[in-house]
gemmi code that builds the backbone of each chain (N, CA, C; Angstrom):
import gemmi

chains = {
    "A": [
        ("UNK", (-110.880, -12.172, 212.299), (-110.378, -13.272, 211.465), (-111.143, -14.555, 211.801)),
        ("UNK", (-111.818, -15.104, 210.768), (-112.677, -16.267, 210.992), (-111.898, -17.569, 211.079)),
        ("UNK", (-110.658, -17.585, 210.586), (-109.891, -18.822, 210.523), (-110.041, -19.549, 209.205)),
        ("UNK", (-110.899, -19.056, 208.337), (-111.078, -19.639, 207.008), (-110.254, -18.810, 206.021)),
        ("UNK", (-109.440, -19.479, 205.235), (-108.604, -18.761, 204.275), (-109.004, -19.123, 202.859)),
        ("UNK", (-108.901, -18.134, 201.982), (-109.230, -18.327, 200.578), (-108.132, -17.722, 199.718)),
        ("UNK", (-107.783, -18.436, 198.668), (-106.811, -17.904, 197.709), (-107.300, -18.180, 196.296)),
        ("UNK", (-107.008, -17.290, 195.349), (-106.393, -15.984, 195.560), (-107.435, -14.976, 196.043)),
        ("UNK", (-107.016, -13.794, 196.378), (-107.952, -12.736, 196.771), (-108.658, -12.162, 195.563)),
        ("UNK", (-107.902, -11.989, 194.502), (-108.441, -11.431, 193.266), (-107.987, -12.308, 192.104)),
        ("UNK", (-108.853, -12.378, 191.115), (-108.544, -13.165, 189.926), (-109.176, -12.477, 188.732)),
        ("UNK", (-108.369, -12.171, 187.728), (-108.883, -11.567, 186.498), (-108.549, -12.516, 185.364)),
        ("UNK", (-109.564, -12.848, 184.583), (-109.351, -13.785, 183.499), (-110.274, -13.439, 182.333)),
        ("UNK", (-110.195, -14.212, 181.285), (-110.974, -13.930, 180.083), (-112.097, -14.946, 179.917)),
        ("UNK", (-113.072, -14.573, 179.107), (-114.166, -15.500, 178.829), (-113.621, -16.780, 178.202)),
        ("UNK", (-114.261, -17.887, 178.551), (-113.860, -19.179, 178.032), (-112.795, -19.884, 178.837)),
        ("UNK", (-112.171, -19.176, 179.740), (-111.083, -19.756, 180.525), (-111.627, -20.574, 181.701)),
        ("UNK", (-110.679, -21.226, 182.394), (-111.009, -22.041, 183.572), (-110.153, -21.561, 184.739)),
        ("UNK", (-110.762, -21.485, 185.913), (-110.016, -21.072, 187.103), (-110.337, -22.013, 188.259)),
        ("UNK", (-109.441, -22.014, 189.230), (-109.641, -22.804, 190.445), (-109.494, -21.908, 191.662)),
        ("UNK", (-110.486, -21.943, 192.512), (-110.469, -21.189, 193.759), (-110.245, -22.167, 194.901)),
        ("UNK", (-109.464, -21.733, 195.866), (-109.090, -22.635, 196.947), (-109.572, -22.118, 198.295)),
        ("UNK", (-109.948, -23.060, 199.154), (-110.445, -22.714, 200.482), (-109.853, -23.659, 201.513)),
        ("UNK", (-109.347, -23.097, 202.593), (-108.902, -23.902, 203.731), (-109.826, -23.615, 204.904)),
        ("UNK", (-110.524, -24.622, 205.413), (-111.479, -24.392, 206.501), (-110.773, -24.152, 207.829)),
        ("UNK", (-111.553, -23.751, 208.831), (-111.015, -23.642, 210.180), (-110.538, -25.008, 210.631)),
        ("UNK", (-109.552, -24.997, 211.482), (-109.026, -26.251, 212.002), (-110.137, -27.041, 212.692)),
        ("UNK", (-110.298, -28.290, 212.279), (-111.294, -29.163, 212.901), (-112.654, -29.152, 212.230)),
        ("UNK", (-112.909, -28.161, 211.367), (-114.207, -28.126, 210.697), (-114.252, -29.141, 209.564)),
        ("UNK", (-115.341, -29.885, 209.490), (-115.464, -30.937, 208.489), (-116.265, -30.494, 207.255)),
        ("UNK", (-117.091, -29.480, 207.433), (-117.932, -29.025, 206.323), (-117.359, -27.780, 205.682)),
        ("UNK", (-117.455, -27.754, 204.349), (-117.068, -26.581, 203.576), (-118.227, -26.222, 202.651)),
        ("UNK", (-118.531, -24.946, 202.585), (-119.614, -24.444, 201.747), (-119.038, -23.422, 200.769)),
        ("UNK", (-119.634, -23.372, 199.582), (-119.259, -22.349, 198.603), (-120.478, -21.502, 198.272)),
        ("UNK", (-120.254, -20.185, 198.191), (-121.300, -19.228, 197.872), (-120.805, -18.285, 196.783)),
        ("UNK", (-121.765, -17.779, 196.015), (-121.472, -16.766, 195.008), (-122.269, -15.507, 195.353)),
        ("UNK", (-121.595, -14.369, 195.354), (-122.297, -13.114, 195.605), (-122.075, -12.173, 194.431)),
        ("UNK", (-123.162, -11.785, 193.773), (-123.079, -10.854, 192.661), (-124.203, -9.844, 192.787)),
        ("UNK", (-124.058, -8.742, 192.073), (-125.087, -7.702, 192.126), (-126.401, -8.217, 191.569)),
        ("UNK", (-126.301, -9.040, 190.519), (-127.515, -9.540, 189.863), (-128.231, -10.601, 190.690)),
        ("UNK", (-127.469, -11.540, 191.203), (-128.071, -12.730, 191.821), (-128.091, -12.685, 193.344)),
        ("UNK", (-127.437, -11.693, 193.924), (-127.364, -11.665, 195.379), (-126.442, -12.750, 195.883)),
        ("UNK", (-126.732, -13.254, 197.077), (-125.896, -14.275, 197.699), (-126.547, -15.624, 197.462)),
        ("UNK", (-125.826, -16.500, 196.777), (-126.387, -17.800, 196.438), (-125.506, -18.919, 196.952)),
        ("UNK", (-126.144, -19.903, 197.536), (-125.454, -21.102, 197.976), (-125.160, -21.982, 196.769)),
        ("UNK", (-123.928, -22.432, 196.643), (-123.548, -23.275, 195.514), (-123.519, -24.749, 195.903)),
        ("UNK", (-122.687, -25.096, 196.888), (-122.503, -26.506, 197.206), (-121.851, -26.647, 198.576)),
        ("UNK", (-122.112, -27.788, 199.212), (-121.498, -28.106, 200.495), (-120.835, -29.470, 200.419)),
        ("UNK", (-119.654, -29.565, 201.012), (-118.978, -30.841, 201.198), (-118.806, -31.106, 202.683)),
        ("UNK", (-118.970, -32.360, 203.045), (-118.768, -32.782, 204.421), (-117.799, -33.956, 204.427)),
        ("UNK", (-116.657, -33.743, 205.004), (-115.646, -34.787, 205.153), (-115.372, -35.500, 203.826)),
        ("UNK", (-115.284, -34.728, 202.771), (-114.911, -35.263, 201.477), (-116.071, -35.648, 200.574)),
        ("UNK", (-117.286, -35.666, 201.123), (-118.441, -36.084, 200.330), (-119.377, -34.901, 200.078)),
        ("UNK", (-119.993, -34.871, 198.917), (-120.989, -33.845, 198.629), (-122.185, -34.036, 199.536)),
        ("UNK", (-122.605, -32.950, 200.202), (-123.653, -33.046, 201.209), (-124.927, -32.299, 200.808)),
        ("UNK", (-124.746, -31.157, 200.179), (-125.897, -30.351, 199.777), (-125.538, -29.579, 198.518)),
        ("UNK", (-126.562, -29.365, 197.709), (-126.320, -28.696, 196.433), (-127.296, -27.547, 196.282)),
        ("UNK", (-126.791, -26.436, 195.802), (-127.654, -25.289, 195.571), (-127.702, -24.962, 194.101)),
        ("UNK", (-127.568, -23.679, 193.797), (-127.693, -23.218, 192.412), (-126.354, -23.263, 191.684)),
        ("UNK", (-125.729, -24.407, 191.656), (-124.425, -24.512, 191.024), (-124.582, -24.915, 189.565)),
        ("UNK", (-123.931, -24.172, 188.687), (-124.008, -24.448, 187.261), (-123.221, -25.717, 186.926)),
        ("UNK", (-123.563, -26.340, 185.806), (-122.844, -27.550, 185.380), (-121.405, -27.241, 185.011)),
        ("UNK", (-121.123, -25.983, 184.647), (-119.753, -25.577, 184.305), (-118.876, -25.461, 185.555)),
        ("UNK", (-119.513, -25.503, 186.715), (-118.783, -25.383, 187.974), (-118.720, -26.744, 188.649)),
        ("UNK", (-117.622, -26.989, 189.320), (-117.510, -28.218, 190.104), (-116.658, -27.940, 191.326)),
        ("UNK", (-116.794, -28.787, 192.301), (-116.013, -28.610, 193.527), (-115.603, -29.960, 194.066)),
        ("UNK", (-114.633, -29.943, 194.938), (-114.248, -31.154, 195.643), (-113.599, -30.783, 196.967)),
        ("UNK", (-113.628, -31.739, 197.876), (-112.968, -31.563, 199.169), (-111.951, -32.691, 199.309)),
        ("UNK", (-110.753, -32.317, 199.643), (-109.635, -33.261, 199.685), (-109.492, -33.879, 201.069)),
        ("UNK", (-108.685, -34.945, 201.175), (-108.513, -35.609, 202.486), (-108.048, -34.675, 203.598)),
        ("UNK", (-107.296, -33.630, 203.260), (-106.878, -32.698, 204.318), (-107.962, -31.656, 204.597)),
        ("UNK", (-109.120, -31.822, 203.978), (-110.342, -31.034, 204.168), (-110.341, -29.692, 203.449)),
        ("UNK", (-109.269, -29.328, 202.776), (-109.365, -28.112, 201.992), (-110.244, -28.399, 200.777)),
        ("UNK", (-110.764, -27.343, 200.194), (-111.695, -27.517, 199.082), (-111.288, -26.621, 197.922)),
        ("UNK", (-111.652, -27.051, 196.732), (-111.421, -26.265, 195.536), (-112.716, -26.154, 194.742)),
        ("UNK", (-112.936, -24.966, 194.219), (-114.080, -24.717, 193.339), (-113.525, -24.433, 191.951)),
        ("UNK", (-113.912, -25.243, 190.991), (-113.454, -25.100, 189.625), (-114.543, -24.476, 188.772)),
        ("UNK", (-114.188, -23.407, 188.085), (-115.133, -22.707, 187.223), (-114.583, -22.768, 185.799)),
        ("UNK", (-115.348, -23.325, 184.876), (-114.846, -23.474, 183.516), (-115.751, -22.766, 182.513)),
        ("UNK", (-115.239, -22.639, 181.288), (-115.965, -21.945, 180.207), (-116.566, -20.640, 180.732)),
        ("UNK", (-115.724, -19.849, 181.348), (-116.197, -18.663, 182.062), (-116.911, -17.676, 181.155)),
        ("UNK", (-117.950, -17.078, 181.714), (-118.735, -16.063, 181.027), (-118.658, -14.767, 181.834)),
        ("UNK", (-119.020, -13.671, 181.168), (-118.975, -12.374, 181.849), (-119.812, -12.398, 183.130)),
        ("UNK", (-120.928, -13.089, 183.071), (-121.841, -13.137, 184.206), (-121.324, -13.924, 185.394)),
        ("UNK", (-120.199, -14.592, 185.222), (-119.610, -15.324, 186.351), (-118.788, -14.405, 187.242)),
        ("UNK", (-118.596, -13.187, 186.812), (-117.871, -12.224, 187.649), (-118.646, -12.023, 188.941)),
        ("UNK", (-117.971, -12.261, 190.062), (-118.653, -12.226, 191.354), (-117.628, -12.391, 192.455)),
        ("UNK", (-118.129, -12.295, 193.666), (-117.332, -12.602, 194.848), (-117.704, -14.017, 195.266)),
        ("UNK", (-116.717, -14.877, 195.392), (-116.965, -16.262, 195.771), (-116.469, -16.469, 197.200)),
        ("UNK", (-117.406, -16.842, 198.051), (-117.084, -17.076, 199.453), (-117.051, -18.558, 199.749)),
        ("UNK", (-116.159, -18.898, 200.626), (-116.115, -20.224, 201.218), (-116.455, -20.052, 202.695)),
        ("UNK", (-117.130, -21.033, 203.260), (-117.416, -21.041, 204.687), (-117.171, -22.439, 205.225)),
        ("UNK", (-116.910, -22.540, 206.510), (-116.760, -23.866, 207.097), (-117.541, -23.942, 208.400)),
        ("UNK", (-117.868, -25.148, 208.795), (-118.543, -25.390, 210.069), (-118.103, -26.754, 210.572)),
        ("UNK", (-118.266, -27.000, 211.885), (-117.791, -28.258, 212.454), (-118.372, -29.494, 211.785)),
        ("UNK", (-119.685, -29.663, 211.848), (-120.267, -30.803, 211.146), (-121.768, -30.722, 210.989)),
        ("UNK", (-122.484, -30.330, 212.011), (-123.925, -30.443, 211.919), (-124.542, -29.307, 211.112)),
        ("UNK", (-125.729, -29.559, 210.570), (-126.395, -28.549, 209.756), (-126.748, -27.316, 210.565)),
        ("UNK", (-126.903, -27.475, 211.859), (-127.270, -26.332, 212.684), (-126.060, -25.516, 213.123)),
        ("UNK", (-124.856, -26.029, 212.816), (-123.661, -25.323, 213.269), (-123.492, -23.987, 212.567)),
        ("UNK", (-122.916, -23.058, 213.269), (-122.589, -21.758, 212.687), (-121.558, -21.920, 211.584)),
        ("UNK", (-121.766, -21.182, 210.516), (-120.792, -21.176, 209.436), (-119.858, -19.982, 209.601)),
        ("UNK", (-118.593, -20.193, 209.353), (-117.588, -19.139, 209.440), (-117.079, -18.874, 208.034)),
        ("UNK", (-117.178, -17.631, 207.619), (-116.889, -17.270, 206.239), (-115.457, -16.784, 206.064)),
        ("UNK", (-114.883, -17.131, 204.917), (-113.605, -16.588, 204.513), (-113.774, -15.204, 203.898)),
        ("UNK", (-112.673, -14.545, 203.558), (-112.733, -13.173, 203.016), (-113.202, -13.097, 201.575)),
        ("UNK", (-113.237, -14.241, 200.894), (-113.739, -14.250, 199.526), (-112.653, -14.114, 198.475)),
        ("UNK", (-112.988, -14.577, 197.284), (-112.164, -14.378, 196.078), (-113.002, -13.572, 195.105)),
        ("UNK", (-112.471, -12.450, 194.667), (-113.189, -11.633, 193.685), (-112.727, -12.043, 192.299)),
        ("UNK", (-113.670, -12.586, 191.532), (-113.388, -13.032, 190.170), (-113.931, -12.012, 189.181)),
        ("UNK", (-113.070, -11.581, 188.289), (-113.479, -10.677, 187.210), (-113.216, -11.368, 185.899)),
        ("UNK", (-114.266, -11.527, 185.096), (-114.143, -12.145, 183.784), (-114.285, -11.055, 182.732)),
        ("UNK", (-113.258, -10.896, 181.907), (-113.258, -9.826, 180.899), (-113.544, -10.376, 179.503)),
    ],
    "B": [
        ("UNK", (-141.225, -24.662, 197.371), (-139.830, -24.229, 197.281), (-139.472, -23.389, 198.500)),
        ("UNK", (-138.249, -23.486, 198.870), (-137.745, -22.771, 200.040), (-137.411, -21.338, 199.647)),
        ("UNK", (-137.788, -20.371, 200.476), (-137.489, -18.977, 200.142), (-137.344, -18.135, 201.394)),
        ("UNK", (-136.650, -17.019, 201.224), (-136.470, -16.049, 202.298), (-136.748, -14.673, 201.724)),
        ("UNK", (-137.498, -13.865, 202.451), (-137.813, -12.515, 201.996), (-137.337, -11.487, 203.013)),
        ("UNK", (-136.590, -10.532, 202.523), (-136.243, -9.364, 203.316), (-136.886, -8.195, 202.582)),
        ("UNK", (-138.018, -7.751, 203.059), (-138.842, -6.820, 202.273), (-138.268, -5.425, 202.114)),
        ("UNK", (-137.326, -5.054, 202.954), (-136.752, -3.708, 202.901), (-135.333, -3.765, 202.362)),
        ("UNK", (-135.087, -3.022, 201.262), (-133.719, -2.951, 200.745), (-132.829, -2.155, 201.689)),
        ("UNK", (-133.426, -1.131, 202.321), (-132.650, -0.287, 203.216), (-133.511, 0.125, 204.398)),
        ("UNK", (-132.861, 0.192, 205.551), (-133.507, 0.672, 206.770), (-132.631, 1.785, 207.344)),
        ("UNK", (-133.246, 2.919, 207.596), (-132.533, 4.044, 208.210), (-133.044, 4.235, 209.632)),
        ("UNK", (-132.109, 4.418, 210.553), (-132.498, 4.609, 211.946), (-131.508, 5.571, 212.599)),
        ("UNK", (-131.998, 6.384, 213.492), (-131.133, 7.316, 214.209), (-130.361, 6.584, 215.302)),
        ("UNK", (-129.138, 7.013, 215.512), (-128.316, 6.418, 216.563), (-129.029, 6.514, 217.906)),
        ("UNK", (-129.032, 5.408, 218.649), (-129.691, 5.366, 219.945), (-131.110, 4.859, 219.898)),
        ("UNK", (-131.695, 4.860, 218.702), (-133.064, 4.349, 218.554), (-133.055, 2.844, 218.355)),
        ("UNK", (-134.177, 2.188, 218.657), (-134.243, 0.744, 218.382), (-134.319, 0.484, 216.882)),
        ("UNK", (-133.799, -0.658, 216.466), (-133.848, -1.013, 215.050), (-134.476, -2.390, 214.874)),
        ("UNK", (-135.113, -2.552, 213.730), (-135.673, -3.841, 213.329), (-135.370, -4.064, 211.863)),
        ("UNK", (-134.848, -5.228, 211.541), (-134.649, -5.646, 210.155), (-135.500, -6.895, 209.954)),
        ("UNK", (-136.385, -6.837, 208.970), (-137.399, -7.878, 208.832), (-136.957, -9.039, 207.960)),
        ("UNK", (-137.469, -10.220, 208.318), (-137.194, -11.434, 207.546), (-138.368, -12.382, 207.691)),
        ("UNK", (-138.874, -12.861, 206.571), (-139.867, -13.930, 206.593), (-139.360, -15.058, 205.715)),
        ("UNK", (-139.835, -16.250, 205.972), (-139.315, -17.415, 205.263), (-140.445, -18.362, 204.896)),
        ("UNK", (-140.129, -19.262, 203.985), (-141.059, -20.312, 203.595), (-140.268, -21.596, 203.398)),
        ("UNK", (-140.584, -22.603, 204.214), (-139.947, -23.913, 204.084), (-140.995, -24.981, 204.304)),
        ("UNK", (-140.692, -26.193, 203.894), (-141.655, -27.275, 204.084), (-141.419, -28.020, 205.387)),
        ("UNK", (-140.238, -27.918, 205.950), (-139.957, -28.628, 207.197), (-139.613, -27.669, 208.310)),
        ("UNK", (-138.888, -28.173, 209.293), (-138.447, -27.313, 210.398), (-137.178, -26.574, 209.993)),
        ("UNK", (-137.198, -25.263, 210.133), (-136.048, -24.494, 209.657), (-135.003, -24.235, 210.728)),
        ("UNK", (-133.769, -24.088, 210.260), (-132.744, -23.428, 211.048), (-132.628, -22.023, 210.461)),
        ("UNK", (-132.609, -21.014, 211.296), (-132.606, -19.627, 210.818), (-131.370, -18.905, 211.305)),
        ("UNK", (-130.804, -18.095, 210.455), (-129.553, -17.421, 210.745), (-129.640, -15.954, 210.329)),
        ("UNK", (-128.872, -15.125, 211.020), (-128.605, -13.758, 210.589), (-127.089, -13.574, 210.474)),
        ("UNK", (-126.706, -12.939, 209.350), (-125.308, -12.613, 209.115), (-125.203, -11.126, 208.808)),
        ("UNK", (-124.030, -10.564, 209.078), (-123.768, -9.158, 208.743), (-122.544, -9.101, 207.833)),
        ("UNK", (-122.601, -8.201, 206.887), (-121.470, -8.016, 205.971), (-121.077, -6.552, 205.970)),
        ("UNK", (-119.841, -6.288, 206.402), (-119.300, -4.944, 206.344), (-118.655, -4.747, 204.977)),
        ("UNK", (-118.499, -3.499, 204.532), (-117.961, -3.239, 203.191), (-116.649, -3.970, 202.936)),
        ("UNK", (-116.594, -4.644, 201.774), (-115.384, -5.357, 201.347), (-114.939, -6.422, 202.341)),
        ("UNK", (-115.899, -6.984, 203.053), (-115.568, -8.039, 204.013), (-116.479, -9.242, 203.767)),
        ("UNK", (-116.077, -10.355, 204.326), (-116.932, -11.537, 204.274), (-118.068, -11.421, 205.258)),
        ("UNK", (-118.923, -12.434, 205.281), (-120.053, -12.423, 206.191), (-119.615, -12.856, 207.588)),
        ("UNK", (-120.256, -12.234, 208.577), (-120.011, -12.621, 209.969), (-121.315, -13.083, 210.588)),
        ("UNK", (-121.234, -14.167, 211.338), (-122.400, -14.717, 212.005), (-122.859, -13.787, 213.135)),
        ("UNK", (-124.189, -13.576, 213.226), (-124.752, -12.792, 214.316), (-125.483, -13.676, 215.326)),
        ("UNK", (-126.403, -14.489, 214.809), (-127.178, -15.347, 215.701), (-127.911, -16.400, 214.885)),
        ("UNK", (-128.444, -17.388, 215.603), (-129.183, -18.454, 214.935), (-130.294, -18.966, 215.835)),
        ("UNK", (-131.342, -19.473, 215.180), (-132.404, -20.191, 215.878), (-132.397, -21.626, 215.387)),
        ("UNK", (-132.297, -22.534, 216.368), (-132.342, -23.956, 216.025), (-133.608, -24.568, 216.617)),
        ("UNK", (-133.764, -24.407, 217.908), (-134.933, -24.920, 218.601), (-134.978, -24.262, 219.981)),
        ("UNK", (-136.089, -24.398, 220.669), (-136.143, -23.877, 222.033), (-136.725, -22.486, 222.111)),
        ("UNK", (-136.143, -21.657, 222.962), (-136.634, -20.310, 223.221), (-136.742, -19.517, 221.923)),
        ("UNK", (-137.890, -18.889, 221.721), (-138.108, -18.159, 220.469), (-137.290, -16.892, 220.379)),
        ("UNK", (-136.830, -16.369, 221.506), (-136.009, -15.161, 221.495), (-134.539, -15.578, 221.576)),
        ("UNK", (-133.816, -15.209, 220.545), (-132.415, -15.610, 220.448), (-131.542, -14.379, 220.598)),
        ("UNK", (-130.541, -14.479, 221.433), (-129.604, -13.366, 221.611), (-128.294, -13.704, 220.904)),
        ("UNK", (-127.713, -12.679, 220.272), (-126.497, -12.927, 219.514), (-125.413, -11.915, 219.785)),
        ("UNK", (-124.542, -11.786, 218.782), (-123.374, -10.914, 218.924), (-123.772, -9.448, 218.841)),
        ("UNK", (-122.926, -8.596, 219.420), (-123.028, -7.135, 219.314), (-124.370, -6.586, 219.807)),
        ("UNK", (-125.047, -7.280, 220.715), (-126.296, -6.800, 221.284), (-127.532, -7.060, 220.442)),
        ("UNK", (-127.381, -7.792, 219.357), (-128.521, -8.112, 218.505), (-129.314, -9.289, 219.066)),
        ("UNK", (-130.592, -9.309, 218.737), (-131.453, -10.422, 219.081), (-132.481, -10.602, 217.971)),
        ("UNK", (-133.090, -11.769, 217.953), (-134.110, -12.032, 216.936), (-135.179, -12.916, 217.557)),
        ("UNK", (-136.392, -12.724, 217.077), (-137.513, -13.502, 217.589), (-138.077, -14.403, 216.513)),
        ("UNK", (-138.095, -15.681, 216.784), (-138.675, -16.662, 215.885), (-140.176, -16.718, 216.127)),
        ("UNK", (-140.948, -16.477, 215.067), (-142.398, -16.524, 215.165), (-142.899, -17.536, 214.140)),
        ("UNK", (-143.252, -18.716, 214.634), (-143.610, -19.801, 213.718), (-144.902, -19.506, 212.973)),
        ("UNK", (-145.879, -18.930, 213.650), (-147.176, -18.682, 213.004), (-147.062, -17.638, 211.900)),
        ("UNK", (-146.174, -16.671, 212.077), (-145.983, -15.641, 211.058), (-144.787, -15.944, 210.152)),
        ("UNK", (-144.153, -17.073, 210.389), (-142.928, -17.479, 209.651), (-141.979, -16.302, 209.513)),
        ("UNK", (-141.676, -15.690, 210.640), (-140.782, -14.536, 210.622), (-139.632, -14.740, 211.590)),
        ("UNK", (-138.570, -14.007, 211.329), (-137.372, -14.066, 212.175), (-136.720, -12.687, 212.085)),
        ("UNK", (-137.372, -11.691, 212.673), (-136.905, -10.308, 212.578), (-135.726, -10.061, 213.513)),
        ("UNK", (-134.778, -9.311, 213.009), (-133.582, -8.947, 213.772), (-133.831, -7.628, 214.479)),
        ("UNK", (-133.411, -7.548, 215.756), (-133.678, -6.338, 216.533), (-132.473, -5.966, 217.381)),
        ("UNK", (-132.435, -4.670, 217.708), (-131.436, -4.186, 218.651), (-132.049, -2.994, 219.385)),
        ("UNK", (-131.947, -2.940, 220.692), (-132.630, -1.881, 221.452), (-132.094, -0.477, 221.168)),
        ("UNK", (-130.779, -0.376, 220.892), (-130.183, 0.944, 220.703), (-129.116, 0.854, 219.614)),
        ("UNK", (-129.394, 1.475, 218.476), (-128.502, 1.348, 217.315), (-127.240, 2.192, 217.492)),
        ("UNK", (-126.146, 1.660, 216.949), (-124.870, 2.372, 216.907), (-124.508, 2.677, 215.459)),
        ("UNK", (-123.750, 3.744, 215.253), (-123.315, 4.065, 213.888), (-122.525, 2.894, 213.300)),
        ("UNK", (-121.772, 2.207, 214.145), (-120.959, 1.074, 213.691), (-121.797, -0.132, 213.284)),
        ("UNK", (-123.100, -0.102, 213.540), (-123.984, -1.184, 213.079), (-124.327, -1.050, 211.603)),
        ("UNK", (-123.980, 0.063, 211.000), (-124.276, 0.279, 209.589), (-123.559, -0.773, 208.748)),
        ("UNK", (-124.329, -1.555, 208.029), (-123.788, -2.684, 207.256), (-124.925, -3.321, 206.483)),
        ("UNK", (-124.591, -4.408, 205.797), (-125.578, -5.188, 205.041), (-125.916, -6.438, 205.849)),
        ("UNK", (-127.198, -6.684, 206.049), (-127.640, -7.791, 206.886), (-128.388, -8.817, 206.044)),
        ("UNK", (-128.014, -10.077, 206.250), (-128.627, -11.173, 205.511), (-129.299, -12.145, 206.465)),
        ("UNK", (-130.508, -12.508, 206.106), (-131.222, -13.573, 206.798), (-131.069, -14.842, 205.957)),
        ("UNK", (-130.948, -15.992, 206.598), (-130.787, -17.248, 205.868), (-131.591, -18.347, 206.551)),
        ("UNK", (-132.064, -19.265, 205.736), (-132.791, -20.420, 206.261), (-132.152, -21.679, 205.731)),
        ("UNK", (-132.082, -22.669, 206.582), (-131.558, -23.971, 206.175), (-132.605, -25.013, 206.548)),
        ("UNK", (-132.980, -25.829, 205.566), (-133.991, -26.851, 205.823), (-133.834, -27.968, 204.815)),
        ("UNK", (-134.473, -29.088, 205.139), (-134.428, -30.233, 204.248), (-135.339, -29.960, 203.053)),
        ("UNK", (-134.781, -30.099, 201.860), (-135.555, -29.829, 200.650), (-135.127, -30.808, 199.569)),
        ("UNK", (-136.039, -31.671, 199.161), (-135.723, -32.645, 198.116), (-134.624, -33.607, 198.500)),
        ("UNK", (-134.555, -33.955, 199.779), (-133.542, -34.891, 200.238), (-132.214, -34.245, 200.581)),
        ("UNK", (-132.079, -32.963, 200.316), (-130.847, -32.237, 200.594), (-131.096, -31.198, 201.664)),
        ("UNK", (-130.053, -30.899, 202.433), (-130.072, -29.725, 203.290), (-129.773, -28.525, 202.392)),
        ("UNK", (-130.744, -27.649, 202.272), (-130.587, -26.514, 201.361), (-130.506, -25.206, 202.160)),
        ("UNK", (-129.624, -24.333, 201.733), (-129.465, -23.032, 202.376), (-129.932, -21.952, 201.411)),
        ("UNK", (-130.779, -21.083, 201.884), (-131.261, -19.975, 201.061), (-131.071, -18.672, 201.822)),
        ("UNK", (-130.498, -17.679, 201.145), (-130.297, -16.364, 201.736), (-131.339, -15.385, 201.209)),
        ("UNK", (-131.670, -14.405, 202.046), (-132.459, -13.278, 201.575), (-131.597, -12.360, 200.736)),
        ("UNK", (-132.218, -11.334, 200.187), (-131.514, -10.419, 199.289), (-130.693, -9.383, 200.032)),
        ("UNK", (-130.819, -9.359, 201.343), (-130.036, -8.430, 202.136), (-130.755, -7.119, 202.389)),
        ("UNK", (-130.502, -6.546, 203.556), (-131.040, -5.232, 203.933), (-129.886, -4.361, 204.380)),
        ("UNK", (-129.782, -3.199, 203.752), (-128.729, -2.267, 204.138), (-129.221, -1.429, 205.311)),
        ("UNK", (-128.516, -1.506, 206.405), (-128.860, -0.718, 207.587), (-127.971, 0.508, 207.646)),
        ("UNK", (-128.605, 1.661, 207.723), (-127.882, 2.928, 207.834), (-128.269, 3.552, 209.170)),
        ("UNK", (-127.289, 3.687, 210.054), (-127.541, 4.328, 211.339), (-127.011, 5.758, 211.254)),
        ("UNK", (-127.907, 6.694, 211.476), (-127.587, 8.108, 211.278), (-127.176, 8.737, 212.609)),
        ("UNK", (-126.003, 9.399, 212.611), (-125.523, 9.985, 213.886), (-126.446, 11.090, 214.397)),
    ],
}
model = gemmi.Model(1)
for chain_id, residues in chains.items():
    chain = gemmi.Chain(chain_id)
    for i, (resn, *xyz) in enumerate(residues, 1):
        res = gemmi.Residue()
        res.name, res.seqid = resn, gemmi.SeqId(i, " ")
        for name, pos in zip(("N", "CA", "C"), xyz):
            atom = gemmi.Atom()
            atom.name, atom.element = name, gemmi.Element(name[0])
            atom.pos, atom.b_iso = gemmi.Position(*pos), 0.0
            res.add_atom(atom)
        chain.add_residue(res)
    model.add_chain(chain)
structure = gemmi.Structure()
structure.add_model(model)
structure.setup_entities()
């Protein structure tokens, strides 16, 4: 158990819909990262937040957005969903520095029908 | 552009034999390098990282990796493979790119340890 929690575990929705994925980092960790893992694209870094501020950006679509709240939990919002958005979405957290080890949550499996 | 290559989709090794999972990278600055393992239906687990200093890094579960700057490689190794090492292994690089700290993962290598 990494100490990072993600909800929900599974999510099934339809094209065009909007969903919110939630991540609670390990206690004391200031950074939260979001990743997408799919058969087509492999493992892709989406975005990082550090203490409430956007810190690094990867291959995140404009239809996706994220935020980190004062209690340091984070939410990833996915809108206008397409079939290709079906994937496993991981959250990870780390204490603060870029060199710190990231600890991954169990993931949310999103299925878009 | 920053990139990571894991040239082998799958590596098969007999139990007790040494194993190597290859990783090469391309970055414009100084990289931080990581190895992660993913067991079926599980999230990623950290194995080891290279930040600076000794080129040979030791990590979890008896794994180690050697940072080779001239060959831009960071191959994962273990002297004696176990069946329980069978999993998907990801190499990752983190470096400054376009003013951002960017993280890039390789495509993953499936390690199959044969009893």
